[in-house]
Each structure stands twice: as C-alpha cells, then as structure tokens.
KOLBA-730425 format. One line per field, with one value per residue (C-alpha): residue number from 1; residue in three letters; x, y, z. Coordinates in nm, 3 decimals, padded with zeros to 5 digits. Example, Ala and Ser with C-alpha at 12.3 -4.5 7.8 and 13.67 -1.06 7.14 Angstrom:
<rs>
k: (1, 2)
r: (ALA, SER)
u: (01.230, 01.367)
v: (-00.450, -00.106)
w: (00.780, 00.714)
</rs>
This chain:
<rs>
k: (1, 2, 3, 4, 5, 6, 7, 8, 9, 10, 11, 12, 13, 14, 15, 16, 17, 18, 19, 20, 21, 22, 23, 24, 25, 26, 27, 28, 29, 30, 31, 32, 33, 34, 35, 36, 37, 38, 39, 40, 41, 42, 43, 44, 45, 46, 47, 48, 49, 50, 51, 52, 53, 54, 55, 56, 57, 58, 59, 60, 61, 62, 63, 64, 65, 66, 67, 68, 69, 70, 71, 72, 73, 74, 75, 76, 77, 78, 79, 80, 81, 82, 83, 84, 85, 86, 87, 88, 89, 90, 91, 92, 93, 94, 95, 96, 97, 98, 99, 100, 101, 102, 103, 104, 105, 106, 107, 108, 109, 110, 111, 112, 113, 114, 115, 116, 117, 118, 119, 120, 121)
r: (HIS, HIS, ILE, ALA, MET, PRO, ALA, GLU, GLN, LYS, LYS, LYS, GLN, PHE, LYS, THR, GLN, PRO, VAL, ARG, LEU, TYR, VAL, LYS, GLY, ALA, ILE, LEU, GLY, TYR, ARG, ARG, GLY, LEU, ARG, ASN, GLN, TYR, HIS, ASP, THR, SER, LEU, LEU, LYS, ILE, GLU, ASN, VAL, GLN, ASP, LYS, LYS, ALA, THR, GLU, PHE, TYR, LEU, GLY, LYS, ARG, VAL, VAL, TYR, ILE, TYR, LYS, ALA, GLN, THR, GLU, ARG, LYS, GLY, THR, LYS, PHE, ARG, THR, ILE, TRP, GLY, ARG, VAL, THR, ARG, ALA, HIS, GLY, SER, GLY, GLY, THR, VAL, ARG, ALA, LYS, PHE, LEU, ARG, ASN, LEU, PRO, PRO, LYS, SER, MET, GLY, GLY, ARG, VAL, ARG, VAL, MET, LEU, TYR, PRO, SER, ARG, VAL)
u: (06.379, 06.671, 06.918, 07.014, 07.361, 07.597, 07.636, 07.968, 07.884, 07.561, 07.797, 08.043, 07.753, 07.633, 07.272, 07.193, 07.388, 07.629, 07.462, 07.566, 07.578, 07.622, 07.394, 07.517, 07.565, 07.687, 07.895, 07.764, 08.048, 08.148, 07.963, 07.945, 07.772, 07.723, 08.104, 08.306, 08.328, 08.452, 08.637, 08.620, 08.257, 08.122, 07.765, 07.629, 07.289, 07.210, 07.021, 06.605, 06.674, 06.424, 06.332, 06.510, 06.311, 06.473, 06.844, 06.816, 06.896, 07.205, 07.352, 07.662, 07.735, 08.068, 08.095, 08.406, 08.534, 08.704, 08.924, 09.213, 09.564, 09.817, 10.053, 09.969, 10.019, 09.943, 09.888, 09.608, 09.551, 09.219, 09.267, 08.993, 08.885, 08.688, 08.428, 08.111, 07.763, 07.745, 07.385, 07.118, 07.192, 06.832, 06.534, 06.564, 06.723, 07.135, 07.379, 07.699, 07.992, 08.356, 08.602, 08.946, 09.120, 08.915, 08.814, 09.003, 08.787, 08.833, 08.578, 08.291, 08.010, 08.156, 08.016, 08.044, 07.946, 07.714, 07.819, 07.502, 07.733, 07.756, 07.435, 07.213, 06.875)
v: (04.333, 04.386, 04.688, 04.872, 04.839, 04.998, 04.916, 04.760, 04.536, 04.406, 04.265, 04.062, 03.862, 03.604, 03.514, 03.399, 03.160, 03.411, 03.457, 03.275, 03.517, 03.234, 02.947, 02.577, 02.408, 02.073, 02.047, 01.787, 01.752, 01.905, 02.011, 01.768, 01.569, 01.216, 01.171, 01.510, 01.656, 02.046, 02.099, 02.494, 02.487, 02.327, 02.195, 02.348, 02.247, 02.532, 02.456, 02.497, 02.620, 02.397, 02.536, 02.810, 03.070, 03.018, 03.058, 03.401, 03.542, 03.352, 03.465, 03.657, 03.565, 03.450, 03.092, 02.962, 02.589, 02.556, 02.247, 02.142, 02.068, 01.912, 02.187, 02.525, 02.794, 03.170, 03.071, 02.807, 02.478, 02.586, 02.655, 02.862, 02.856, 03.163, 03.118, 03.284, 03.142, 03.198, 03.097, 02.814, 02.466, 02.294, 02.381, 02.190, 02.477, 02.323, 02.649, 02.675, 02.834, 02.899, 02.924, 03.100, 02.725, 02.449, 02.249, 01.893, 01.565, 01.554, 01.787, 01.645, 01.583, 01.822, 02.173, 02.497, 02.833, 03.079, 03.403, 03.656, 03.902, 04.097, 04.178, 04.271, 04.425)
w: (-04.610, -04.786, -04.716, -05.045, -05.151, -05.388, -05.712, -05.722, -05.360, -05.552, -05.856, -05.604, -05.465, -05.665, -05.547, -05.854, -06.123, -06.349, -06.658, -06.927, -07.253, -07.542, -07.653, -07.667, -08.007, -08.156, -08.384, -08.658, -08.902, -09.227, -09.527, -09.767, -10.051, -10.118, -10.207, -10.165, -09.811, -09.769, -09.450, -09.474, -09.357, -09.061, -08.959, -08.642, -08.443, -08.185, -07.933, -07.980, -08.326, -08.530, -08.847, -09.104, -08.983, -08.659, -08.800, -08.881, -08.576, -08.575, -08.895, -08.852, -08.485, -08.357, -08.239, -08.056, -08.031, -07.694, -07.634, -07.381, -07.468, -07.254, -07.292, -07.114, -07.330, -07.227, -06.897, -06.981, -07.105, -07.313, -07.672, -07.910, -08.241, -08.351, -08.633, -08.775, -08.871, -09.239, -09.333, -09.254, -09.385, -09.500, -09.363, -08.980, -08.821, -08.885, -08.988, -09.206, -08.993, -09.098, -08.862, -08.880, -08.900, -09.002, -08.729, -08.665, -08.677, -08.293, -08.267, -08.431, -08.215, -07.954, -07.842, -07.960, -07.798, -08.025, -07.902, -07.880, -08.106, -08.300, -08.248, -08.603, -08.434)
</rs>
C-alpha cells in the first residue's frame, strides 16, 4: 500500500509520462487553387480528425509551428510561429490556419502542435 504524500511532492515524482496538452498536426501546404496559391492561409491535418464535424472542436484553437535555428536567441535555438485554426477545408477533416507570419516553405510536411485552448465549451 502507498503512503499519502502532500500535493507538492506528488507533482515532482513522475510515475506516469508528463501529460501532452496539445494534439499533433501536419502542415499540408498553402491554401491553393489550380493556378494560384495563397500563402497567408495554411492547410493542416489534425491527428484523428477525419471529417468536417470533428473539426468544429478545433476552430479558434491556437497552433504553434516549432523549428530549430542555428543561432541561439533568448537562450534557446528553438523558435516558434503562432497561429489559429480558422475554419474547415473541405469535408475530410482538413483545417485552414492563419499564422502571425506566413509559414516558410521548409515547414511543408512538418509538424505543428494544436493547443487545446482557448476553450469554447
């Protein structure tokens, strides 16, 4: 049997994995037609979201693209571009997102984190 511990101590000992507070997503590319592409909107595929109905939960959620740069800034080599899920794209569970700065072409096929805030519940 285990001994009851104060809450502070319980936090420090990770018996389980730390909890992931985001959902994984992939960057598919920019929103585009046959001949034009619009860099200001990116298309994302969110893990386990297979239809339009399932995208509703994610609308308005914050998205972050994290990448690694050569030079250290603010004490870290990791940099971020934040964005928001704006709406669904088609019926297959793809979503559109706008980022504060348009995503670089190098990010295509890369991973994003779809945060679970702001909550709309």
